ROVOVO-937937 format. One record per residue: y, x, z of N, C-alpha, C, O in turn; residue in one letter. Coordinates in steps of 0.02 Angstrom, whole numbers, plus 50000, padded with zeros to 5 digits. Layout:
BEGIN
YXZYXZYXZYXZA/...
# end
This chain:
BEGIN
488845031250984489275025750958489995027650970490435023950947M/490175033151006490735035351029490985040250955491515040150924Q/490435043750945490575048750885490685044750820491105046650779F/490355039750811490435034150758491265031750752491635032150703L/491395029150814492135027250818492605032850807493145031650779K/492465038750825492955043950798492995044750727493555045350701K/492525044750695492375045050625492805039950589493175041450543I/492725033750615493025027350591493805028450595494185027850547I/494005030350666494665031750678494975035950626495445034250590D/494645042050625494925047550576495045044850510495615045150486F/494525042050477494505038050418495105033550403495445033950352Y/495185029550451495755024750449496565028750467497065027950432I/496525032350522497145034350540497365039650505497965040950506F/496935043650469497115050050424497365047450357497515051550313S/497425040350347497575037350293497135038750231497355038650174N/496525039950248495995040150190495885032950177495785031450118I/495885028450219495775021050204496285018050157496115014650109H/496925019450172497465016650134497425019850070497465016250020V/497345025650064497255030249997496745026849956496825025949896A/496185025049988495625022549954495845014849920495665013049864L/496255010949964496565004949938497045006149878497035002749826A/497405010849889497915012949831497495014449761497665012549705G/496925018349775496535020449715496205014049684496155013649623F/495995009149726495665002449711496194997649673495994993849628C/496844997949692497364992949665497544996749594497644993049546L/497585002449586497755005849523497125005049474497225003849414T/496525005849498495985004549466495944996949438495764995749380K/496134992149483496124986049457496604984449396496464980749349V/497184987749405497644986849341497334989349284497374986249231T/497044994649287496744998449225496164994149192496104992949132L/495764992049239495184987449209495504981049186495304978849132L/495884978349214496134971749186496524972549121496574967549084K/496794978449103497074980449040496604984048991496814986048937F/495994984849010495534987748964495464995548963495274998948915G/495654997649022495555005549034495125007049084495135003949137F/494645012549069494185014149121494175021749140493665025249141N/494845024049156494895030449178495015031549244495145026749279T/495005037549269495095039349338495705043049371495855043149430F/496025045949317496525050749329497165048749375497415051749423I/497365042049342497925040049390497685035749448498125034649489S/497135033249460496935031849521496885037049572497155036749627P/496545041549553496425047749595497215052049610497295055249662L/497655051449567498335054249580498575049049623498915051649668F/498535043549628498895038649670498605039549744498995039849792V/497865040149752497605040649811497755047249855497825047349916A/497775052949808497885059649837498605059949863498755062249918L/499065057349815499785055249830499915052049898500385053849932S/499505047449915499595043349975499355048250034499735049250081I/498875050550032498665055150082499255059550096499545059250150I/499435063850047499985068850065500625065450098500845066950153V/500885060550055501525056950071501495053950139501935054950181S/500945050150149500785045750221500755050650276501115049850325Y/500375055550270500315060350330500925064250339501095065950395N/501315066150278501925069650295502435065450320502885068350348F/502485058850316502925053850345502655053850422503065053950467I/501995053650434501765052850505501965058950544502145058750603R/501915064750504502175071350551502865071050563503075072850618F/503295068650513503975068150528504175062850580504715063150609Y/503755058250591503865053050643503645055250714503805052250764E/503255060850713503095062950781503655063950827503625063350888I/504165065550794504795067750845505115061150859505625061350894K/504905055150838505165048950857504635044650898504055046450903T/504865039550923504425035550965504105030150926503875025450959N/504055029950865503935024250830503065024150820502755018950807R/502735030850828502025030150819501695026350883501165023350874L/501945026350942501695024151001501005027951017501085034051025G/500465025851022499835027251041499545033150995499195038051012W/499815031050923499565035150872499865042350869499585046850838L/500445043150904500745049450913500305055550936500245060650902K/499995054350996499485058651024498885060550987498665066250980Q/498595054450960498055056050903498305060450852497945065150835W/498845059750824499055064150757499205071750797499085076650762F/499375072650848499405078650884498725082150894498595087950878I/498275077550923497645081150929497285082650858496895087350853E/497395079150814497055080250740497495084250692497395084750632Q/498035087250730498485090150676498205095550628498365095350568K/497755100950652497475105350607497165102450559497335104150502K/496625097350567496225093950513496745090450473496715091350412V/497195086750496497615082650444497945087950396497925087050336L/498225093050422498605098350380498035100550333498235101150275I/497405101850340496995104150299496765099150245496605100550187S/496785093150274496645087250228497195086650175497065085550115L/497785087450198498445087150154498455092750103498635092150044S/498265097850131498275104750081497765103750034497915105549977I/497165101250043496625099249999496805094249941496615094849882A/497175089249967497505083549930497965086949880497895085649820S/498405090849900498955094349862498605098549800498805098549742I/498055101849827497675105949776497355101349725497285103049667L/497165095749748496865090549694497335087949648497165086549590G/498055087049674498575084649634498735089849582498855088249524L/498725096549604498925101849556498385102249504498555103649447I/497775101149519497235100849471497385094349413497415095049352Y/497465089249446497575083449396498175084449355498155082249297L/498675087249375499305088749347499305093149281499585091749228L/498935098849294498965104049252498195105849219498155110249176F/497625102349239496965103549208496665098449190496055098949180F/496985092549180496655086449159497155083149099497625086449075T/497015077149082497385074449029498075070549052498365066549014E/498275071949111498745069149153499465070249101499605075849080F/499835065049087500425065649055501005067149109501095063449158K/501335072249097501825074349151502485069449139502845068249188L/502625066849081503115062449081503045055549126503515052249148N/502415054349133502315048749175502565048649253502555043849292S/502785055649264503095055849333503735051949336503935049249387L/504035052049277504635047349277504635039949313505095037249343V/503995037549300503825031149326503685031649404503895027549445I/503295037149417503015038349497503715039849540503885036849590V/504055044749512504535047449565505005042549606505075043149667L/505355037049566505885032349598505495028349654505755026649707P/504805026949635504465022249689504185028349747504195026949807F/503975033749728503825038249783504415039649829504335039849890A/505015040649801505665041449843505725034749888505775035449949F/505735028649861505645023049900505265022949962505495020650014M/504565026049955504135026950007504345031750056504275030450115T/504605037250036504735043350078505375041450119505425042550180L/505895038450078506525037350114506485030450150507015028350172F/506065027450157505945022350202506045024450278506365021350320Y/505695030750287505735033050359506165038450353506585038550398V/506195043250312506535048850308507275047650294507435043750249I/507755051150332508455049750310508665050950241508465056150214P/509125046150202509345048450145509945054050155509975059550128I/510355051350198510935055650219511105053550292510865048550319F/511565057850322511755056850397512555055450392512925058050350K/512765050850441513365049050452513505050950517513445046350558I/513695057150542513835060050608513105060250637512715064550616G/512955056350680512295056750723511855051550692511255051550706S/512105047050651511745041150621511315043050560511585045050508L/510665042550567510135044350506510135037550468509955032350496E/510335037750408510325032350358509705032550312509625037350274V/509265027550316508625027750282508515019150268508815014650297S/508045018450217507965011950199507745007750263507865001650266F/507515010350302507275007250376507885003750408507824998350436R/508425006850403509115004650437509314998650410509754995550440N/509054995950349509394990250322508914984750336508324984950317F/509214979350374508904973050402508444970050336508694969250281P/507804968750349507404963650299507184967350240506804964750199G/507444974050232507204978150175506464980550179506114981050128L/506264981950236505544984350245504974982150200504694985850160K/504824975750209504214972850163504324973150090503864974350051I/504964971950071505144972349999505144978449970504934978849913F/505384984250006505274990749979504604993249973504454997049927S/504074990950028503434993150020503084990249963502724993549925I/503214983549956502854980349899503094982549836502664983349793A/503764983749819503984985349753503784992949735503714994949677I/503714996649792503515005349784502755003749756502575006049702A/502334999849793501644999549780501464996549724500994998649690W/501834991149706501854988049642501934992849574501574992749524A/502474996749588502685001349539502215007749522502155010149466G/501895010149580501395014449573500715012949549500395016849514I/500495006349570499885004049554499765000249496499194999449475S/500374997349461500414993849401500724997949344500404999749295V/501404999349355501885003049306501575009349279501445010949221L/501485012949338501225021249327500625021549282500655024149227F/500065018649307499395019949272499475017049200499195020249156P/499785012049181499835008949113500315013549071500175014649012L/500835016049098501245020949067500805027549049500795030348995Y/500485029149097500035035349089499495033849038499215038849014Q/499295028349017498775026648977499185024948902498865023048852E/499805025648902500185025048840500195016948821500235014748763G/500155013248877500135005248853500845003148852501225005348896F/501084998948806501794997248794501894991548843501504986848847K/502434992148881502584986148927502864980048892503344979948853F/502494975348911502674968948879502604962848935502624964348994N/502534956148915502564951048959502034951149013502164949549071Q/501454953048992500864954249024500944958749079500704957149133S/501234964049072501354969449114501894966649169501794967649229V/502424963249146502874960849198502534956849235502604957949295F/502164952149218501744946649255501364949349304501344946949360I/500974955449280500624958849329500924961349385500744960349443E/501504965449362501954967849417502174961949469502094962549530F/502434956449440502584951949489502064950149536502144949949597M/501434948549501500864946549544500774951349599500744949549657Q/500724956949582500654963849629501104963549684500884964449741R/501854962049671502254961649716502174956849763502284958049823V/501944950149742501844944649789501214946049828501194944749888L/500714948449797500084950149837500244955549882499974955149938F/500614960449873500824965249926501174962849975500974963950032L/501734959149966502084955750024501624952050069501674952650131I/501134947950037500704943350071500224948150113500024946450168A/500084953050090499524956950126499884960950188499554962450239I/500534962550182500854966450228501054962450285501154965250339T/501124955750277501394951350337500894951350386501114949850441L/500214952750383499794953450443500024959250492500024958750553P/500204964850457500524970350493501144969450528501274972250582F/501644964650488502184964050519502124958850578502514959350626D/501654953850577501434950350642501194954750697501394954250755I/500714959250675500484963050725500954967850764500854969350823R/501514970250723501984975150750502484970750788502884973750823D/502504964450785503064960350809503294962650878503894963650886L/502824963550933502984966250997503374972350999503844972951039P/503204976950958503414983850957504034985550909504464989750923S/504044981950854504654982650800505224981250827505304976050859D/505814986650814506434984950835506704978950809506544976850753S/507154975650850507434968750826507924969150761508074964450725E/508144976650755508604977750714508184977350644508504976450592E/507614977950642507274978150572507284971150543507204970850482L/507344966050573507394958750547506784957050501506854954450445K/506184958650528505574957750492505474949950479505724945850517T/505124948150426504964939850422504734936950485505034931950505I/504204939650522503954935350591504624936850639504694932450682P/505034941050639505494941150685506024935850671506244932450717Q/506234935050607506794931150586506524923050589506884918650613V/505894921750563505664915050558505164912950598505034906950599L/504804917350636504224915850680503564916950645503524916850583G/503024918150684502414919350653502144913850605501904915250550V/502204905650633501874901350592502234900550529501894899250480H/502924901250521503364901150462503154906650427503074905650367N/503034912750448502884918050407502184917150366502134919650310T/501674913750394501074911550369501164906350309500884906450254K/501514902950328501774897450276502064900550218501884898850162I/502544905450227502794909250173502334912950133502314912650072I/501924916950171501394920650140500944916150094500784918050038G/500764910650116500384905550075500714904350018500424906049967T/501214901950012501754900449964501804905849902501894904849842L/501724911849940501794918249894501104918749862501064920149802L/500594917749897499874917849865499774912549813499414913749764L/500064906649819500094900749769500414902849710500174901949654V/501034906149723501334909049653501014914649631501164916449574F/500554918149666500164923549637499574921049592499334924449546F/499394915549609498784912649578499084909149512498784909449458V/499754905649519499954902349458500184907649417500094906549357L/500464913249431500514917749374499834920149338499764922649283L/499424918749379498734921549335498524915649288498104916949244G/498764909349293498684904849232499084906249177498884903949124F/499654910049178500104911349124499744915849074499784914749014V/499374921549102499054927149064498234924749054497874927449013V/498044920049092497454916949077496874922249073496424921849031Q/496914927549122496334932649131496254933949202496744934349239T/495624934749222495324935749285495544930449336495784932249390N/495484924349322495714918849358495274918949413495524918449469L/494634919349407494234917449452494314923449516494284921549574I/494404929449501494474935349548495304933949580495454934649640T/495684932349536496344930649570496294925149626496554925949681T/495964919649609495834914749655495594916649719495864915149772F/495014920549711494514922849771495034927149810495094926149870I/495394931549782495814936849824496404932949863496604934049920I/496634928049818497204923949859496834920549913497114920949967A/496334917649913495944914249971495764919050035495844917950095I/495484924850003495364929950066495984932250100496074931950161V/496464934950049497174936250093497474931350129497794932950179T/497424923850108497604918750146497294918550210497664918450260G/496704918550216496184917750276496394923950325496454922650385L/496484930050305496774935050348497454934050376497584935950433F/497904931150336498484930050353498494925050415498754926250469L/498194919750399498154914250447497804915350516497934911950565W/497334920650516496984922850572497324928450610497124930750663F/497914930650574498374936150596498714933550669499004928150671S/498634937650726499074936050783499244942250807498974947050781T/499764943250864500024948850891499524951650929499574957450951V/498944947450941498384951150992497784953650953497274955450983N/497844953650885497264956350854497204963850867497664967550884N/496524965650858496414972950870496774977650818497034975550766S/496764983750835497124988350789496694989150725496914992350677R/496184986550724495604987350663495814981950618495754983050557Y/496084975650641496094969750604496534970850537496334969350481Y/497164973850552497544975150492497404982150458497374982550396A/497304987550497497274993450482496634994850438496634999250395S/496044990750451495474991550413495364985550371495424985350310F/495194980650411495034973350370495504970950315495284969150260W/496134970850331496644968050278496854974050223497024973350164V/496784979950262496844985850210496294986750163496364990550114E/495684983250174495104983850133495084978250077494604977850039A/495594974250073495694968450025495584971349953495174969249911I/496054976849945496074978549879495394982649852495264983449792P/495004985049906494304987149890493924981649870493584982349820I/493914976349901493554970049880493834967049819493424964249783F/494494967149798494634965849739494304969649679494104966749629W/494264975949688494024980449639493294978449625493084977149568L/492964978249678492284975849675492094969749632491644969649591C/492554964349649492604958249614492684959649541492294957349499L/493224963549526493314965349448492754967449416492514964849365I/492504972849452491854976849426491254971449412490964970849358V/491144967949467490514962649464490684957549397490254956349354L/491284955149397491414949649350491364953249272491104950349225F/491604959349269491644964049197490884964849177490684964349119L/490524965849226489764967249206489284961049198488684961749184N/489574955049207489224949249201489524944749139489274939349125N/
# end
């Protein structure tokens, strides 16, 4: 049992799980718009492993990681090997597949948003200035970055012309990603700096859940505009809402990091299921 726990911990905290979620979100976009390729989903997944582990290693010198800091130090060699393998995979995708290099124009701004959330953009004396320093920006920067990478990038890669449907999909994804991030903010409420001004810090846990529910209602309503995948959209909204309402500051570390993070995987399974019926 202890061995199985170590495997699960490595799968989650090495960012393989969140990379799989990124793969699935990107694949959901492609399937909804009629594409069945794997280049951009793989690119997103490998990029997440590299960037998130890079950020974690950067954070080792800070006190933000808490108990996770010791785990990263213990797994340092394996994580470096995983990151190097992911970089090699990215190189292969970039230069030995049909990857369109000009699509990096879409990726880079959102990638910078992700990296510079933690890494300082510049310094003023001893003060490090990053997106993290701006109160209330955390959840929106995460949602916009993930929406851009999982919606705009794969469609641009496939040569799909941006239109109203793409804009609606992007807005839906932002709403979904904000809602799915709220359980993490609730979980981190005791440890987050008050300067972050997260939604639970400002409005309280109960009001945060109400706001998340309203976001999911708009997420579903936007689905009626495009009239596609309404059943899967509704199911995902319900599942996300349930996880949000059962979120507390006392949830286990696996509640958000595994189960909530698995919602995009469930979403892809639903899309595939309904496409095959």
